[in-house]
Phi, psi and omega in degrees: 000131179276107187302323182296339180245024185302321184298336182294339182291338178297332179296332178261316188294316183298312176298322181297316179292323178297322176296321175298323176299317178298319178297318178295323177297320181292335180295341181267357180302317180300339181282342185239010183219152178266003180290160179301126187294331179295318179295323180293315179295321178295318180298310181293329176296318179294320178299312180299314182293323178296316178296320178296324179298312182294336175281313187283333184297341178286341191249336176205152191292328186265027179300324181296321178291320177302315181287324178300319176299318177299321179294316179300314180292328177295314178298317178297320180292323183283310186264358172269006181298325180297319178295319179296319179297323178296318179296318179296321178300319178297318179297319181296323176298320178296325179297316180299334179270005176089013180270185184293149178288162179293138179265079183293325178296322178297321178295317178296317180297318179296322180296307184286328179293321178296322176294317179300320179294317179298318179290327176299321179299330177282313182298323184293344177291338186234344188230143185291318188260030186299332182300337179294341180295323178297317177298320180298317180297316181295312180296319179300319180290313184294310184292317179293327177293314177298319179298318183295319186270004177239265185300312186296325181298315181289315179296320179300318179298319180294314184289322178294320176299320179297324180296323180294337180261017173094001181267061184299326177300327177294320179297329179298329178299334179302321182283331179293333183241033181286159177303330178296323178291320178298313179297318180295324178296316181294309182293327179294321178297316179292315184293325177299320178293317180298313183295338180269008179229065179289158175292158183303321182282358178252355185302319183279345184254343184244144176265123177274174178299333183286334187260359182251000000 
């Protein structure tokens, strides 16, 4: 990251994190609606990916392919749930038989890591530091996961309880500090750095954060 141009990252980071906020807000839709949760998750996924496309298309030519991979993985994540539930059922049977418990975090890590690798293959076509995206995905998942099951869980219980007693503005804070926002902040910092380091043969064809 070029420290002298650090402020320029806000032009990219703030919209990226805001999109993460929208995604986090959408995760609570199944709690307030009787609609099919798969359709809701797919809908919010499409909204998030569409917003990301309009943000990323300014910075590199293959943004559409980058977003397409995200869409494919979103569909797999939403409608592959039945397969995942079957695998978990098998794991639970193994637990009853005294075997090892299911490694749900490992499954999540494998899902997001495979997406990160696929997206890295796109980024590396245009950017020098594309390999950092894989690290960003891992850190985003691990840190936001730890955050969700520690601080966010306790704060969430307090804010949701406050909402039931009419303090809805307090509940809104829950979405401002959701794990999705934490993850978006981490990945946004890394992606902003990557986008500002195009390959030499892409300099004339791609707009970096500095030139927009």
